[in-house]
N, C-alpha and C positions, 0 to 999 in steps of 0.2 A: 357479518362483520365482527372482527375481534373486539372485545371490550378493552378500553384504554383506561389505565389507572395512572394518573399524573401524580407528581410529588406532592401537590397541594392537597390531594385526597388522602395521602398516607402520612406525610411528615410536616406538611405546611410550608415546604420550601420548594420553589420551582427554579430558583436562580442561585448561582454561585456567588460568593462574596465579591468576585471581580466583575459581576454584572452579566455573566453568561447565563444561558438557560438550557434546560434539557430540550432536545429536539426529538419528536416522535413521528415516525411514518407508520401508519397503520393500514395494512392491506392495500397499499397504493399500487395502482396500475396506470399505465399510459399506453394507449393504442393510437396509431396513426393508420386509419383504414384497417386493413387486414393484418398489419404488422404490429406486434406487441413489443414495445421498447422496454417497458418495465412491467414485471409480472408479479402482482400480489406481494409487494415488498413490505416487510415490517421490520423496522429498525428503532432502537432506542440509543440516542447519542447523549451521553451524560454532560451536564453543565460543566464548562471549564476544560473539556477534553480537546485534544487535537485528533480529529477523526479523518481517515482517508478512505475515499471510494476509489479503488484501484481496479483497472481492467483494460482490455484492449478496445480498439475502436468499435463502436456499435454495441457495447455491452449494456448500455443504459445508464452509465454513471453521470454523464452530463445532463441527460434528460431528468434524472432524479434531482440534481442540483437546481435545474431550472424550475422544477415544480416547487421546491422549497422557496426559491426566490420569488415565485409568483409569475414567472415568465412563461410557464406552461400550466394549463389546468389539468389535474389528474382526471383520468377516465373513471376511476373508482378510488375509494379510500379516503383517509383523513391525514392532515398534517397539523401537528400541534407544537407550538413553541411555548415552553414554560407550562402554563395552565390554560393558554388561549388557543382555540382552533383557528387556523389561518388558511384553511384549504382553499377558500374562494375569496380571500381578501386581496385587494389590489397590492401590487409590489411596494408602492410607497407607504402603505399602511402596515407593513410587516416590520418587525424589529430585526431586520437583517440588512446587510450590505454585501455587495459582491465585488471581488477583485478578479478581473479578466486577464487573459494572456496579453491582449493589447492594452496598454496602460491607459489609453483614452484621456491623456492629460491635455489641458488647453494650452496650445503652443504659444499663444500671445500673453498668457499670464505667467508671472513668476511662481516659484514653488510655494511661497507663502500663500498667495492668492488661490492657487490650485487647491491647496488643503482647506482653505477658508471658504471655498465656493459654496458648499452645501449649507454651512452655518449662516452665511450671509443671506442666502435665499430665504431662510426661515426667520430672519430677523433676530437671531440669537444674540444674547449679551456675552460679554467676556470672550469674544472671538479671538482677539490677539493672544490672550492667556492660553486658550485651548489649543490654538495653532502652534504656539511655541512649545507647549507640552508635547504635542504629537511629533513635532520635528526633533525634539530631544529624544523621544522614544525610538525613532527610526534613525537617530544619529545623523541628522541632516541640518542641524541648526545653522551652520555656517554657510549653507547653500540657499538660504531663504529667498534671496533676491536674484537668484539665477533663473534662467528660462529652462524648460525641460530639455531643449536641444543641447544645453551645456552640461548635461548629466549623462553618466553611463547608463546602460540598460538596467543594471541592478539598482542604481540610485533612483531611477524613474519608477521602478517597481515598488521601492520603499515609499515613494511619494504617493503612489496609488493606494498602498496599504494605509498610510496615515490619513488620506482623504476619506477612506472607508471607515476607519476607526473613530474619527473625530465625531461622527454622528452617534457614537455609543450604541452600536447594535448589540443585541443579545447573542446573535450568531453571525459570524463572518464566513462567507462562502468564497472559496478560492477555486476558480475554474482554470486548471492548467496554468497557474500564474507564472511559472518559470520556463515555459516551453520556448519562449523567444530568446532566451539567454544562452550564451555559450557555456561549455561544460564547467569552466572554472568559476564563472559568475553564478551558475546554477548551484554549485556546491556551497559557495559562500552564502547565497540567499537561503538555502535550506537551513543553515545554522541561524541566520538572522530571523527568519520567520518563526522558528521554534523559540528563540529568545523573546521575540515580541509577544508571542502567544503566552508564554509563561509570565511575562511582565503584566499584561493586561488581564489575564485570567478568564477571558471569554471563550465561548465555544467556537472552534475553528472546524469547518468541514471542507476538506481539500480533495479535489478531483484530479487524478493523474493516471497516466498509463505507465509511468516510470516507477518500477519497483524499488529502486534505490532511494528515490525521492520519498516515497511513502514510508519506507522502513526507517529512514533517517529522522523524519519529523513526527510521525504519528504515534499516539499512544495505542490506538486501535485501528486496524485495517479491515475493511470489508472487501474481499475479492469478488468482483462481479463478473458474470458471464451470462450472456443471452437473457438479460433482464432480471436475473435473480442473483442472490448472494451464494457463492459456492462455499465460502468459509469466512468466519469473522473472528478476530482475536488480536492479541498482542503480536507485534512483528516476529518476535522470537518463536512464539508458539506456532504461527503459520509456517514459518520456514523449517523449524525442526520437526514438526509433526503434521504435515499436510494430510487432508482427508480425502482429496480427489486428485486424479492425475492432472487435471487442469491447474489446480493450485500448485502441485509439485513442480510442474513445468513452467508456469508463468512466473512464480515467485522464486527465481533462481534457476538452477539446473539440477536435474535428477537422473540417476541411472535406474532404469526400471527393468527388472529381470522377471521372466515368466516363471511363476512358482505355484506351489500347492500346499495348503495347510494340511498337516498330517496328524495333528494331535496337540496335547498340552502337557506341560510338566511344571507343576507349581504355578508360578506367575508368568511362565513363558509359553508362547505359542511355538510349535515345532513346524518347520517347513522343509520342503525339498525343492531344490532348483537344479534342474538337469542332472538329477542323481546325487547332488551334493546336499547334505543335511545342514540345516541352519536353524537358528533360534532367534526369538525377539520377544519383547514384552507384549503381553496380550492387549494392553491398553493402546498399543500402536497399530492394532489390526483394525482397518476401516472397511470391512467387507463382510457381508452375510454369506458369501459363497466361499467354497474351498479354493477355487482357482483365483489367484491374486497376482497383482504386480508387486514384486518385492523391490522396494525402493531404498536407495542410499545416495546421499549427496557426494559429489566428487571429492570434496575436501575431507570427508570423513574416512575415505578409503586410504589405507597405507599400502605402499608398493615396496615389495622386498624381493630379493633374489631367492630362488628355490632352496628349500631346506630350512627356512626360518621357522621357528616355533610360534604358532599362532595363539597358543594358550587360551583356548575356549572361544576365540573370536570366530565370526563367520569368515569363510575364505573361499576363493576360487583361483584357478590358475589362468594364465593368458600369455600373450606375446605382444610386446610393444610395437605398434604400427606407426606411431608418430610421437615426437617429443619436442615441445616448444618451451625454450628457456625464456622466462620473462622477468628475471631478476629475483623478486621475492619468492617465486615458486616456479616449478616446471609443470607444464600441463601435458599429460600423457593421454594418448588413445591406446587402449589395450583390446586386442581381439581375443575373445573367449573361445573355448573349444567348440562351441556351437555357432561360431562365426559372428556373433553379436559383438559390436564394439562399445566400450564404456569409456567414460572420461575419469581421470584421476588428477587431482591437483595436489602436488606434493611440495611442501616448503623446502627451500634449499638450505638445509641445515648441515649437510655433509660437505667435507672439503674435497671429496672425490669427484664431485660433479654429477650431473644427471645420468641416468641409464640411457642406453642407446636403442635405436630402432632394431628390432629383431631379437632383443633379449627376452628370454623366458623369465616370467615373474609370477609372484604370488600376490594377490590382492586380498587384504584382510581388514576387518573393521569390527568395532564393538557392536554386539547384538542390539544394544540400547539405541544405536543410531539407525536401526532398520525401521521401515514402516511398510505396511501392506495395504494395498488399495484394490478396489473392485476391478477385476480383470475384464469386465464387460465394457468399461470405459476405454476409449482409445488411448494408446500409450503415448501418443504425441499431442494430446489435447492441451491447449495452452502454450505449446512450444513456440508458435510463431507469433511474435509481438511486432505489430506494425504501428509505428509512431504516427499519431494523428491527434487532432484536437476535437474529433467527433463533430 
C-alpha cells in the first residue's frame, strides 16, 4: 500500500480557513463479486477546492463518492479527511454531508425547519441564527416559511445545500445534484453552487456525467473510466491537451486522423497524415509508439476556399458534405480525400454567409492546437455518453 503523507505531517495544516479539509483516497478499490467498480484509485483533493469526478455511467464515480460518504465499504485502501482516517468510520461520524439528485426535503416542514432539522436533532444552540445565515447564503431568506412544494426545483436544491452546509462539514459531497433540473435551471444552479462554494470555502466533491457542468464549476476534474482515472487536471488543460482518446472524445468533440510520427525538429514533432506533412509541439505527443491518432478540436480548424495561404499551419483538403447554420457559428462536415469525415465549427464573422455543400475547401490550423494519442486505443473511446445517475 502507498505511504500517505498528510498536511499535518508536513506543514501542520489539514484544513482551509473556511473549514474545508484535504481528502485523500489511497489505493482504494471496490469490488462487487467479480466486478471491480473502482480499481486501485489514489487521489488527493486539496482543502477548499471544487473537485469533479466526471465520467459515463458505470465508470465508478458514484461508488467512489459513496465510499467517501461511508455508504459503501472499500474492498481495499484508505480514505483520509484532513489528518484522520475514516475508512471504516460510520457515515454519521464522518465530517461530510451529501447532497443527492433527489432533494429529500420534508414536505410537511417549511424551509426554515427543513434547514434546521439536523441541528435540532443534536440539540445545538443558536439554531435560528445559523439557519438564517444559511438561508442568506443560498438567497432564500424570504422563503423561510414556505413549504418545499411552493418552491421551484432550483430553489429546493438550494435548500438541500443549505441543510447540508449548516452542519459545517469539512467536505460536501454532491451526487448528480442538478440532474433533475431542466437546462435553464441547471445552468443557473451551476453558477449558484460555485458562488456558494467560494463563499463557504469548504471542499466540494461533485459527481457528474455532464462535461459542461464539470467544466463550469470545478477547479479540478478527474475523468473516470472503468474504475480508474484517465486524466486529471484543470478543465482547460484537459480540454486543450487530452492524453487519451477517451478524454478527447468524452470531454468535448475531437477529430482524430490516423498519422505517424516521422521525426523531430527543434521543439516540434514531425508527422505524416495520409501523405500530408504536419508538425506539433513534442509536449503534446502522448504516445510511445510512432503510429498515433492526430487530434484537433473542431473549433480550432479554419475552413477556407482553395488557394488560401496557410503560412506554416497544418492543412488538409476536403469537400463539404453538410453545413448547419446555428447563428453564432456554422457547423460543417467535411469529407477528406481518404473518405473520412471531420467536423469544423466556424464562427459566422463573414457577411457572405456560410459555404455550401459540395464546395472544395482547405482546412488549416495552428500546429500548437494539435495533439497526438496512442493509436492502439479505439478512436471512438468515450464518444458515446449515456446520461444516467449510476
